[in-house]
C-alpha atoms as a printed R data frame, in Angstrom:
    type eleno elety resid chain resno       x       y       z
1   ATOM     1    CA   MET     A     1  88.132 103.882  99.115
2   ATOM     2    CA   GLN     A     2  89.574 103.161  95.687
3   ATOM     3    CA   TYR     A     3  90.925  99.632  95.390
4   ATOM     4    CA   GLN     A     4  93.724  98.537  93.099
5   ATOM     5    CA   HIS     A     5  92.336  94.990  93.269
6   ATOM     6    CA   LYS     A     6  88.773  95.907  92.312
7   ATOM     7    CA   ASN     A     7  87.526  92.390  91.496
8   ATOM     8    CA   LEU     A     8  88.950  91.049  94.749
9   ATOM     9    CA   ALA     A     9  87.390  93.867  96.767
10  ATOM    10    CA   ASP     A    10  84.035  93.132  95.122
11  ATOM    11    CA   GLY     A    11  83.828  89.728  96.778
12  ATOM    12    CA   GLN     A    12  86.280  87.472  94.974
13  ATOM    13    CA   TRP     A    13  88.747  87.721  97.861
14  ATOM    14    CA   LYS     A    14  86.324  86.053 100.250
15  ATOM    15    CA   LYS     A    15  86.148  83.021  97.961
16  ATOM    16    CA   LEU     A    16  89.843  82.313  98.541
17  ATOM    17    CA   SER     A    17  91.003  80.224 101.471
18  ATOM    18    CA   PHE     A    18  92.936  81.913 104.267
19  ATOM    19    CA   PHE     A    19  96.139  80.298 102.984
20  ATOM    20    CA   GLU     A    20  95.494  81.573  99.444
21  ATOM    21    CA   GLN     A    21  94.788  85.050 100.769
22  ATOM    22    CA   MET     A    22  98.009  85.135 102.785
23  ATOM    23    CA   ALA     A    23 100.028  83.690  99.880
24  ATOM    24    CA   ASN     A    24  98.773  86.565  97.724
25  ATOM    25    CA   VAL     A    25  99.735  89.086 100.401
26  ATOM    26    CA   GLY     A    26 103.134  87.416 100.472
27  ATOM    27    CA   SER     A    27 103.505  87.828  96.708
28  ATOM    28    CA   GLU     A    28 103.052  91.569  97.052
29  ATOM    29    CA   VAL     A    29 105.485  91.646  99.981
30  ATOM    30    CA   GLU     A    30 108.001  89.769  97.821
31  ATOM    31    CA   ARG     A    31 107.546  92.374  95.076
32  ATOM    32    CA   THR     A    32 108.027  95.128  97.646
33  ATOM    33    CA   ILE     A    33 111.313  93.567  98.745
34  ATOM    34    CA   LYS     A    34 112.473  92.990  95.171
35  ATOM    35    CA   TRP     A    35 111.876  96.590  94.113
36  ATOM    36    CA   LYS     A    36 113.352  97.959  97.337
37  ATOM    37    CA   ASN     A    37 116.538  95.969  96.742
38  ATOM    38    CA   LYS     A    38 116.683  97.267  93.154
39  ATOM    39    CA   GLU     A    39 116.357 100.774  94.658
40  ATOM    40    CA   ASN     A    40 113.154 101.475  92.754
41  ATOM    41    CA   LEU     A    41 111.300 103.135  95.613
42  ATOM    42    CA   LYS     A    42 108.273 104.064  93.497
43  ATOM    43    CA   TYR     A    43 107.524 100.464  92.497
44  ATOM    44    CA   SER     A    44 108.400  99.224  95.973
45  ATOM    45    CA   ARG     A    45 105.918 101.659  97.506
46  ATOM    46    CA   MET     A    46 103.212 100.643  95.028
47  ATOM    47    CA   ALA     A    47 103.706  96.940  95.835
48  ATOM    48    CA   PHE     A    48 103.655  97.737  99.555
49  ATOM    49    CA   GLU     A    49 100.353  99.593  99.175
50  ATOM    50    CA   ARG     A    50  98.895  96.594  97.328
51  ATOM    51    CA   ALA     A    51 100.107  94.299 100.131
52  ATOM    52    CA   LEU     A    52  98.378  96.503 102.709
53  ATOM    53    CA   GLU     A    53  95.203  96.482 100.618
54  ATOM    54    CA   LEU     A    54  95.212  92.677 100.505
55  ATOM    55    CA   ILE     A    55  95.938  92.313 104.218
56  ATOM    56    CA   ASP     A    56  93.066  94.732 104.895
57  ATOM    57    CA   LEU     A    57  90.740  92.590 102.752
58  ATOM    58    CA   THR     A    58  91.924  89.534 104.691
59  ATOM    59    CA   ILE     A    59  91.240  91.298 107.992
60  ATOM    60    CA   ALA     A    60  87.742  92.262 106.794
61  ATOM    61    CA   ASP     A    61  86.891  88.680 105.773
62  ATOM    62    CA   GLN     A    62  84.642  87.249 108.498
63  ATOM    63    CA   LYS     A    63  85.986  83.717 108.131
64  ATOM    64    CA   ASN     A    64  89.322  84.996 109.464
65  ATOM    65    CA   ARG     A    65  87.991  86.597 112.644
66  ATOM    66    CA   LYS     A    66  89.729  84.017 114.861
67  ATOM    67    CA   LYS     A    67  93.023  85.034 113.270
68  ATOM    68    CA   LEU     A    68  92.424  88.752 113.733
69  ATOM    69    CA   LYS     A    69  95.149  89.230 116.354
70  ATOM    70    CA   GLU     A    70  97.800  87.706 114.088
71  ATOM    71    CA   LEU     A    71  96.575  89.586 111.024
72  ATOM    72    CA   LEU     A    72  96.637  92.925 112.816
73  ATOM    73    CA   ARG     A    73 100.141  92.225 114.121
74  ATOM    74    CA   VAL     A    74 101.308  91.287 110.613
75  ATOM    75    CA   ARG     A    75  99.910  94.558 109.275
76  ATOM    76    CA   GLU     A    76 101.557  96.530 112.062
77  ATOM    77    CA   THR     A    77 104.968  94.913 111.580
78  ATOM    78    CA   LEU     A    78 104.795  95.215 107.784
79  ATOM    79    CA   ALA     A    79 104.126  98.933 108.137
80  ATOM    80    CA   ASP     A    80 106.910  99.214 110.712
81  ATOM    81    CA   TYR     A    81 109.397  97.506 108.402
82  ATOM    82    CA   PHE     A    82 108.575  99.144 105.087
83  ATOM    83    CA   ALA     A    83 107.308 102.587 106.133
84  ATOM    84    CA   PHE     A    84 108.668 103.391 109.576
85  ATOM    85    CA   LYS     A    85 111.730 102.707 111.771
86  ATOM    86    CA   ASN     A    86 111.681  98.878 111.888
87  ATOM    87    CA   GLU     A    87 111.432  98.846 115.660
88  ATOM    88    CA   TYR     A    88 110.524  95.130 115.565
89  ATOM    89    CA   GLY     A    89 113.773  94.244 113.798
90  ATOM    90    CA   SER     A    90 112.237  92.547 110.752
91  ATOM    91    CA   THR     A    91 114.352  91.539 107.774
92  ATOM    92    CA   ASP     A    92 113.641  90.712 104.161
93  ATOM    93    CA   LYS     A    93 114.438  87.078 104.972
94  ATOM    94    CA   SER     A    94 112.090  86.970 107.977
95  ATOM    95    CA   TRP     A    95 109.194  88.169 105.797
96  ATOM    96    CA   GLN     A    96 110.069  85.712 103.044
97  ATOM    97    CA   ASN     A    97 110.165  82.867 105.572
98  ATOM    98    CA   TYR     A    98 106.854  83.926 107.135
99  ATOM    99    CA   PHE     A    99 104.968  83.978 103.850
100 ATOM   100    CA   TYR     A   100 106.678  80.882 102.434
101 ATOM   101    CA   ALA     A   101 104.562  78.688 104.718
102 ATOM   102    CA   PHE     A   102 101.351  80.173 103.312
103 ATOM   103    CA   ASN     A   103 102.543  79.616  99.744
104 ATOM   104    CA   TRP     A   104 103.250  75.978 100.567
105 ATOM   105    CA   ALA     A   105  99.897  75.476 102.322
106 ATOM   106    CA   ALA     A   106  97.975  77.104  99.455
107 ATOM   107    CA   ARG     A   107  99.766  74.838  96.966
108 ATOM   108    CA   VAL     A   108  98.856  71.639  98.798
109 ATOM   109    CA   ASN     A   109  95.275  72.872  99.410
110 ATOM   110    CA   LEU     A   110  95.305  72.741 103.200
């Protein structure tokens, strides 16, 4: 697999806390939303692919194994919202709210 985040895939990702990892995923999701709303589907798709890459690295990180159910559901619902039919009824705002908590926790070093 060819990673866009090569240094993170080479082990740097595992050095981040769970909250930092999820905040970074959230940053890519925010970019996906921003480009989608600007109707730049190419950039939106690229940001979405980076978000999936980061969530996959988070899933693969052994320290997060107790959170695996949540992480897999997040991946599934992200894919549903941005690439499929949005059967779960997600919104831009719901994703922003979800990831906001991780940004806050990463900032205060929880």
